[in-house]
N, C-alpha and C positions, 0 to 999 in steps of 0.2 A: 467526397463528403459533401452532403447537402448542406446548405446555409442553415445556421441556427443561431440562437440568441441566449446569452446569459444575463440574468437579472438578479443581483444580490440585494435583498430587502432587509433592513436593519431592525426589523420587529418580527416576532413570531406570529403565526396565525393557525387556525383550526384547519380541519380537513376539508375545506370547501373545494380544494382542487380536485378531489376524487369525483365529486358530482359533475364538475365541469368536463372531466375526462369521459365520464359514463355518457353524458349527453352530447359528446363530440363537439363541445364548445371550445375545447383547448386540446391542441395536439402537441404532445411532448416530442422529444428526440428519440428516434428509434435506433437501437444499437444492434449490429450484427446481423447474421443470417436469420436468427429467430425474431428479429425486430422487437427486442424487449424495449418497451416504452419507458423512458425515464424523464420525469417532468419536474420533480421538486425534491430537494434535500433540505433537512432542517437539522440545526444544531443550536441548542439554547435559544437565544433571541435572534438568530440569523436564519434567513431562508433564502435558498438559492433556486430560482426558476430556470429551466431549460426548455426552450420550445422552438418550433419551427419558425422560419422567417415569413411571417405574415402579420398584417395589421390586425386581423380578427383575433389572433392570439394575444397581442398587446392590449387590445380592447377588453378581452375577457379578463386578463390579469388585472387590469384597472378596475373592473367591476368586482372581482373577488376581493381585492384589497379594500374597496369601498364598503362592501357588504360586511367584511370582517370588522371595520371600524364601527359601523352602525350597531352591530350585534354585541360586540365585546366592550365597546367604550374606549378601546385603546386607539391610538393614532399611529399610523405608519410614517416614519420619518423618512420622506422621499429626498431630503437633502443629503442623507447618508446612503441612499441607495444608488446603486451603479448598474449601468447597462453596458454589455459588450456584445459585438457581433462577430461571428466567424463566417467569412465569405459573404458578408452582407454589405450591400451598396451603402455608400456614404449618405446619400439623399434619404434612403429609407431608414438608416440608423438615426438620423437627426430628427425625423418625423416621430419615431418611436420615443426618443428622449423627451420631445416636447409634449407628447401625449401623456407620458408618465411623470413628467416634471422631475426628472432625475438627471444625474450627471453621467458622463461617459467613463467607462473603465477599459484601460489598455490591457492587452494580452502580451506577456504573462502578467498575472495578478496574484495577489496573496489572498488566501482563504484558509481561516483557522490556523494562521501562522505559517502555512506552507505555500510555496510559490507554485502556481498552476500555469502550465504552458512553458515553463523554462526548461533548459537542458541540464539535467543533473550530472551529465558527464563532464561538463565544464567546470573547472576549479572556481571560476567567478560565482557560480551558482551558490557555492558553499561558504562564500566570504562572510555573509552575516553570522553563520554558526561559528566560524573560526574566530571572528572578532569578538563574539560574546565570550567564548572559552578564554581567549587572551585576556579579556577584561576581568573575568572572574579569578583567573590565575595570575594575577599581576605581581610584580616584584615586591611591592611594599607589603603585601599580605604574606608572602614567603619569609620575609624577615622577621615577622612577628609569630611565626608558628613553629612548633617542633616538628620533627620528622613525621611522627604519627598524625599530627594536625594536618600537614600537608598531604599525606596520603588520603586522609579522610575527605579533604576538600576536593582532591582530584577525583575520587570516587563519585562524590555527590554531583559534581559538574557534569561528569560523563553520563550520569543516569538522569540528568534533568534537562540540560540545554539542548544537546543534539539528538535526544531520544526520538522525538517526533520525526525529524528528518531521516534518521537511520532506520525508522520503522517502515519507511515508504520508498526511499531512494537508495541506490547502491553508491557508496562514496568512492570516488577515484582514489587510486593509490597515492597520488601526490597530496590529496587532502588528508588522508590517514597519516602521512608522514609528517605534515605540518602539525597535526594534533599531537602525535607522538612527541615531536620536538618540544611543544609547549609544556606537556606533561613532565618530560624528562628534565627539562631545565627548571621547572617549578620545584620538583622533588629534591634534585641533587645540588642545585646551585644556591640554596638557601636564600632565595630572593635576590640574588645578584644578577644583574643584566648581562654580565660577561659569562662566557663559556667556562664551565667547571668540570671536573672529572666525574664520570658516572661510575659509581662504585659496584655496579653489577649490570649484567646484561638486561635489556628491557624485556626480553622473552622470560627471564627468571622473575623479574618484578611482576609480570602478568600471571604468574602461577599462583595457585591456592596457597593459603598459608600453611596447610598440611604438607605441601610439597616444597616448602622453603621460600615461597614467593611473598608478595605483599597483597595479592588479591586484587590488583587493578585489572580492570577488564581491557583486553586487546580490542581496540575499536574496530579492526577489520573483522575479526572473528564475531564480535558483538553485532556488527552490521549484517553479517551473513545469517546469523541465528534469527534476527528480527525479520529479515526478509523471507526466510525459510518458513516462518510462522504463517505467512499468507498461504503458502502452498498447503501447510497442515490444515489450516482452516478450510481451504477448498476441498480437501478430502474428508474432513471430519463433520463439518456442519452440514445439516440437511437442507435448510432453506436460507434465503436472503437474496434481496434485490442485487447486491453486489456480486453474488455468486451467479445469478442468472445472467447479469451483464457480461461477466467474464466468459461464461460458457458459451454465450451467443457470439461474442466478438472474437474469441480465440479458439472456438470449436473444441473446447474441452469436454470430455465425457465423465468427469468426476474422479477419474482414476489416475491419469497422468497427464503431464503437459505434452501437447503435440509438437510436431515439427514446426520450426520457427519460419515466418514469412517476413519478407522485407517490409511489408506494410504494418507489421506489428509495432507497438509503441516501445520506446526505450525501457519503460518500466518492466514490461512483460518479458523483453529479451534479457534484461539483467536478472530478473527472477529465475529464468530458465538456466542462465549460466551459473548463478550462485548454487542452484540445486544440482548442477551437472546433468540436467536433463538433455536427452538427445545425444548423449555420449556414452551409450551402453548403460550400465548400471551405476549411476551416480551415488555419492555418499548418502543422500537423502533417501533414495529408493532402497538402498542397502539397509538402512536403519529402520525401515518399516516392517511391521509384522501385523497382518490382519487378523481380527477376531470375527469369524464368520457369523453372521446373523441369518438374514434370509438369503444370502449368497448371491444377491443381485448386483454387488459392486466388486466382488473379488474375482479376479480372473484365475481360472483353475490351474494353469501351467505357469503363469508369469509372475503371480504374487506370492509372497511368503505367508502362508496361512497354516501350513502343517509341518510340524517340527520347526526347524530353524533355517531351513533352505527352501528355495523354490523347487517344485516338482520337475520343472524343466532342467534344473542343475543336477538333481538326484537321479533322474532318468533320462539322460540326453538322447539315447537311441529311440526310446518310445516317443519323446517329444518331437523328434525329427520326422517321424512317420504319422504323428497324430493329425486327425482331420478336425480336431477340436481347439486348435491353437487360437488364442484370443477369446475363447468363450468364458463365460462367468460360471461360477460353481453350480449355480442353481440350473444352468442349462445343460450340464453334463451328468446329472444324476436326479434321483427322485426319492421321496420319502415312502418307506415301506415298513409297516409294523413299529413305527416310532424311531426307526433308524434310517439314515441316508445311505443309499447305494449308488 
């Protein structure tokens, strides 16, 4: 990995960066084989710059921020801005910080409430989430709520506090068990700190009310569903910078996750395992059914697009001798007289 820099600026700014990129005054980080350039991310009043390790890039960013101040009348708060370097020499990093008049940021760091650069497979990574859940489901609250009130609070806490983390990272089984324990004790112990009898199995509690449960979400299954949504977006959305970056870095072709490599990130490996990709037909792949449009994304034999099964499953002998394995629908037919043959 080539050295590069992170700069988080505590104010928003207009699209001056695009002009600098077009004029080759600023060089962003290039990701993957396709070298998709990523230079700036914005959310609300926060801006994250990513650039190659060079003083010219730092000077350009300084000029961009100064022009933004003069044209908008807003002032960038450099005291809240932080700079971090990946594989950047200490001397260079200190020079950059003096140029920008900003502080240093250590990796891992927090951005939009999420820890960037940490290891989500370690239980310590999830301690802030578990501590917040524990604080919200404290004993004194349980003593003052009915059973229905405690169930409502458990549901609201699960869909608010850990939602952002669960949407991005796969929670270890030990963390899920800790959260299960907090929820179970809050519901059945009536706010008592001591262990009490659970009046029903937790699997039954997590079932829908129509099935005799209380409708509390199973956090492990909830985590799986939220992560699988990334794969669904990867298949369904046409464009997006995030999709270009993933396709370039992990060599996806928009239809399926490819074989895993040791160099891939934990996030991508966890996403593949959650969807059971690379292990034959995983649960996610079995749940998909394609609606053919132009036919340039759907594979003729391997995807479910006709009836409710794959053609490779309906006609295994034909599939075994076919020379069109892996080809898209548009590649194995043509339109004649308003119909596809």
